[in-house]
C-alpha positions as CSV (number, residue, x, y, z in Angstrom):
1,X,0.2,0.1,0.1
2,X,3.0,2.6,0.6
3,X,4.4,1.8,-2.6
4,X,1.2,2.6,-4.4
5,X,1.6,6.2,-2.9
6,X,5.0,6.8,-3.0
7,X,4.5,9.1,-6.1
8,X,2.0,11.4,-3.8
9,X,4.7,11.2,-1.1
10,X,7.6,12.2,-3.2
11,X,5.1,15.1,-4.8
12,X,4.4,16.4,-1.0
13,X,7.9,16.2,-0.2
14,X,9.0,18.2,-3.0
15,X,6.3,20.8,-2.5
16,X,7.3,21.1,1.1
17,X,11.0,21.6,0.3
18,X,10.1,24.5,-2.1
19,X,7.8,25.6,0.8
20,X,11.0,25.7,3.1
21,X,13.5,27.1,0.5
22,X,10.7,30.1,-0.5
23,X,10.2,30.6,3.6
24,X,13.9,31.4,3.6
25,X,14.0,33.5,0.6
26,X,10.6,35.5,2.2
27,X,7.4,33.2,1.3
28,X,4.5,35.0,2.9
29,X,2.1,33.4,5.2
30,X,-0.6,34.0,2.1
31,X,1.5,32.2,-0.1
32,X,2.3,29.4,2.2
33,X,-1.4,29.1,3.1
34,X,-2.4,28.7,-0.6
35,X,0.2,25.9,-1.4
36,X,-1.1,24.0,1.6
37,X,-4.4,24.1,0.2
38,X,-3.1,22.8,-3.0
39,X,-1.8,19.9,-1.4
40,X,-4.7,19.1,0.4
41,X,-6.9,19.2,-2.7
42,X,-4.3,16.8,-4.5
43,X,-4.7,14.4,-1.5
44,X,-8.4,14.7,-1.3
45,X,-8.6,14.2,-5.2
46,X,-6.3,11.1,-5.4
47,X,-8.2,9.2,-2.2
48,X,-11.8,10.6,-3.3
49,X,-11.4,9.3,-6.8
50,X,-10.0,5.9,-5.8
51,X,-13.1,5.9,-3.4
52,X,-15.7,6.7,-6.1
53,X,-14.0,3.5,-8.3
54,X,-14.4,1.2,-5.1
55,X,-17.9,2.2,-5.2
56,X,-18.5,2.0,-8.7
57,X,-17.0,-1.3,-9.2
58,X,-18.8,-2.6,-6.0
59,X,-22.1,-1.9,-7.7
60,X,-21.1,-3.5,-11.0
61,X,-20.4,-7.0,-9.1
62,X,-23.7,-6.2,-7.1
63,X,-25.5,-6.1,-10.6
64,X,-23.6,-9.2,-12.1
65,X,-24.4,-11.2,-9.4
66,X,-28.0,-10.3,-9.1
67,X,-28.0,-10.6,-13.0
68,X,-26.6,-14.2,-12.8
69,X,-29.2,-15.1,-10.0
70,X,-32.0,-14.2,-12.2
71,X,-30.9,-15.9,-14.9
72,X,-30.5,-19.1,-12.8
73,X,-33.7,-18.9,-11.5
74,X,-35.1,-18.2,-15.2
75,X,-33.5,-21.4,-16.2
76,X,-34.6,-23.7,-13.2
77,X,-38.1,-22.2,-13.8
78,X,-38.1,-23.3,-17.4
79,X,-36.4,-26.9,-16.9
80,X,-37.1,-27.6,-13.5
81,X,-33.4,-28.4,-12.7
82,X,-30.3,-26.2,-12.2
83,X,-28.0,-25.3,-15.2
84,X,-25.3,-28.2,-15.2
85,X,-27.4,-30.4,-13.0
86,X,-30.1,-30.5,-15.9
87,X,-30.3,-34.4,-16.7
88,X,-32.2,-33.9,-20.3
89,X,-29.2,-31.6,-21.7
90,X,-28.8,-34.0,-24.7
91,X,-32.1,-34.4,-25.5
92,X,-32.4,-30.6,-25.7
93,X,-29.7,-29.6,-27.5
94,X,-27.9,-31.9,-30.0
95,X,-24.6,-30.0,-30.6
96,X,-20.8,-30.6,-31.1
97,X,-18.9,-30.9,-28.9
98,X,-21.6,-33.0,-27.2
99,X,-23.2,-31.0,-23.9
100,X,-22.9,-32.9,-20.5
101,X,-26.1,-34.0,-18.8
102,X,-26.3,-33.5,-15.0
103,X,-27.7,-35.7,-12.5
104,X,-30.6,-33.8,-11.2
105,X,-29.8,-34.2,-7.5
106,X,-30.3,-30.4,-6.9
107,X,-26.5,-29.4,-6.6
108,X,-24.1,-28.2,-9.5
109,X,-21.4,-30.7,-8.6
110,X,-17.7,-29.5,-9.5
111,X,-16.6,-33.3,-10.3
112,X,-14.0,-33.6,-7.6
113,X,-13.9,-37.2,-6.3
114,X,-15.0,-40.6,-7.4
115,X,-18.2,-40.7,-9.0
116,X,-19.0,-37.0,-8.7
117,X,-20.3,-35.4,-11.8
118,X,-18.8,-32.7,-13.9
119,X,-22.1,-30.4,-13.6
120,X,-19.9,-26.9,-12.6
121,X,-18.0,-26.5,-16.0
122,X,-21.4,-27.4,-18.2
123,X,-23.5,-25.1,-16.2
124,X,-22.8,-22.0,-18.2
125,X,-23.2,-24.2,-21.9
126,X,-26.7,-25.0,-20.5
127,X,-27.4,-21.4,-19.8
128,X,-26.2,-20.4,-23.2
129,X,-28.1,-23.2,-25.2
130,X,-31.0,-22.7,-23.5
131,X,-31.0,-18.9,-25.1
132,X,-31.2,-17.4,-21.6
133,X,-27.6,-16.5,-21.4
134,X,-26.4,-14.7,-24.6
135,X,-22.5,-15.3,-24.2
136,X,-21.0,-18.4,-26.2
137,X,-20.1,-21.0,-23.7
138,X,-18.2,-24.2,-24.7
139,X,-18.5,-25.7,-21.5
140,X,-14.9,-27.8,-21.8
141,X,-14.2,-30.1,-19.0
142,X,-11.6,-32.3,-20.1
143,X,-8.5,-32.5,-22.5
144,X,-8.1,-35.9,-23.1
145,X,-7.4,-37.2,-19.6
146,X,-6.4,-34.0,-18.1
147,X,-9.0,-32.0,-15.8
148,X,-9.4,-28.5,-17.3
149,X,-11.3,-26.7,-14.4
150,X,-12.3,-23.5,-14.9
151,X,-11.6,-21.8,-18.0
152,X,-12.5,-18.4,-18.3
153,X,-14.4,-17.5,-21.7
154,X,-15.0,-21.1,-22.4
155,X,-16.7,-22.5,-19.7
156,X,-17.3,-19.7,-17.0
157,X,-17.9,-15.9,-18.1
158,X,-15.1,-13.2,-16.9
159,X,-15.9,-10.8,-14.4
160,X,-15.9,-7.4,-15.8
161,X,-15.8,-5.3,-12.6
162,X,-12.5,-7.0,-10.9
163,X,-9.1,-8.6,-12.2
164,X,-8.9,-9.6,-15.8
165,X,-8.5,-13.3,-14.8
166,X,-11.5,-13.5,-12.5
167,X,-14.6,-15.2,-13.3
168,X,-17.9,-16.5,-11.9
169,X,-18.3,-20.3,-11.4
170,X,-21.4,-22.1,-10.4
171,X,-20.8,-24.9,-8.1
172,X,-21.9,-26.6,-4.7
173,X,-20.0,-27.0,-1.7
174,X,-17.7,-29.9,-1.1
175,X,-15.2,-31.2,1.0
176,X,-11.6,-30.9,-0.1
177,X,-9.0,-27.8,-1.0
178,X,-10.9,-26.7,-4.0
179,X,-13.6,-25.3,-1.6
180,X,-13.1,-23.5,1.6
181,X,-16.7,-22.2,2.1
182,X,-17.7,-26.4,2.5
183,X,-17.3,-26.2,6.6
184,X,-19.3,-23.0,7.1
185,X,-22.2,-23.6,5.1
186,X,-22.0,-27.3,3.9
187,X,-23.4,-28.7,0.5
188,X,-25.0,-25.8,-1.1
189,X,-25.2,-23.8,-4.4
190,X,-23.5,-20.8,-5.0
191,X,-22.0,-18.5,-7.7
192,X,-17.9,-18.2,-6.8
193,X,-16.4,-15.0,-8.1
194,X,-12.3,-15.7,-7.8
195,X,-9.2,-15.7,-9.7
196,X,-7.1,-18.2,-11.5
197,X,-5.0,-20.2,-9.2
198,X,-2.8,-22.3,-11.5
199,X,-4.3,-24.0,-14.4
200,X,-7.2,-26.2,-12.7
201,X,-8.8,-23.9,-9.7
202,X,-10.6,-20.5,-9.6
203,X,-8.8,-20.6,-6.0
204,X,-7.5,-17.0,-5.4
205,X,-8.8,-13.3,-4.9
206,X,-10.8,-11.1,-7.2
207,X,-11.6,-8.4,-4.3
208,X,-10.0,-6.2,-2.3
209,X,-11.0,-6.5,1.6
210,X,-12.6,-2.9,1.4
211,X,-14.7,-3.6,-1.4
212,X,-15.6,-7.4,-0.2
213,X,-17.1,-6.2,2.9
214,X,-18.6,-3.2,1.4
215,X,-20.6,-5.4,-0.9
216,X,-21.3,-8.1,2.1
217,X,-23.0,-4.6,4.1
218,X,-25.0,-3.9,0.8
219,X,-26.8,-7.2,-0.2
220,X,-26.0,-9.5,3.0
221,X,-25.4,-9.3,7.0
222,X,-21.8,-7.3,6.7
223,X,-20.1,-10.5,8.2
224,X,-17.5,-12.1,6.0
225,X,-18.0,-15.5,7.4
226,X,-21.9,-15.7,7.9
227,X,-24.8,-15.2,6.1
228,X,-25.6,-15.7,2.2
229,X,-22.3,-14.3,1.3
230,X,-19.1,-15.4,2.5
231,X,-15.3,-14.0,2.1
232,X,-12.2,-16.2,2.0
233,X,-8.3,-15.9,1.7
234,X,-7.4,-17.3,-1.8
235,X,-6.1,-20.6,-2.1
236,X,-2.4,-19.7,-2.6
237,X,-2.2,-16.3,-2.2
238,X,-3.5,-15.0,1.4
239,X,-4.1,-11.4,2.4
240,X,-7.6,-11.0,2.8
241,X,-8.0,-12.2,6.2
242,X,-6.1,-11.2,9.1
243,X,-7.6,-13.1,11.9
244,X,-10.2,-16.1,11.3
245,X,-10.0,-17.1,14.9
246,X,-12.9,-14.8,15.9
247,X,-16.4,-14.4,14.4
248,X,-17.0,-12.3,12.2
249,X,-13.5,-13.0,10.8
250,X,-11.5,-9.9,10.6
251,X,-10.3,-8.8,7.1
252,X,-7.0,-6.7,6.1
253,X,-8.6,-3.5,5.3
254,X,-5.1,-1.9,4.9
255,X,-4.4,-3.7,2.0
256,X,-5.4,-2.7,-1.8
257,X,-4.6,-5.9,-3.2
258,X,-7.5,-8.1,-4.5
259,X,-6.8,-11.4,-2.3
260,X,-10.5,-12.0,-1.5
261,X,-12.7,-14.7,-3.3
262,X,-16.2,-14.6,-2.6
263,X,-19.1,-17.1,-2.6
264,X,-22.8,-16.0,-3.1
265,X,-25.4,-18.5,-2.1
266,X,-28.5,-18.9,-4.1
């Protein structure tokens, strides 16, 4: 955070130096007051502008999530199943590559573990093929014997309000390293907002701690580890949570880094 403001600090130091040299040369109190007002305006403008950007991005994330929830509900009303979990996908859409069926158990499974179907990766393709979601989704889930995982632009959409490598996945809680939300809420469906962590998992952060809690206060209970929106550290890059031993957990509000991943339950 200090590094991000080093340019501002250098500017302030330069102005102060100028003030000091000018005072020695006969700088008047009025001139000094004017310079200090200018410094204040510069600082206020930079910090205020940054806050406005954060507010705008927060609103955009909320808008995206609400839109996706509406799309999911529309699909469920039409087909009586969740996207990805739809067991009659192949009967409805004869396409190449072939679309995957779900098992119809009410959960959008990731495909992690023995016998668990690949449903989260084809979920957005179900939405696209239904005509409810307008952006083309291929829904790839494997490359030969390799697990593709989440692939932004292919089987999940990108987030337009956050990091360039962040996207939205639809899945359900499961035990294991890919889902840190599982112990808190158990097996439930949610929309995950996160960024890439390696080639498979969508496991690192997409939002700053301040933006994350701001969104939580607007749409949920304002608690990072409770309610219908949960906030967690990234899988391989921490920096979102500073104290997980208390409830509600404490986030690192001094950080401007996007290290928080979010689950929006529906």
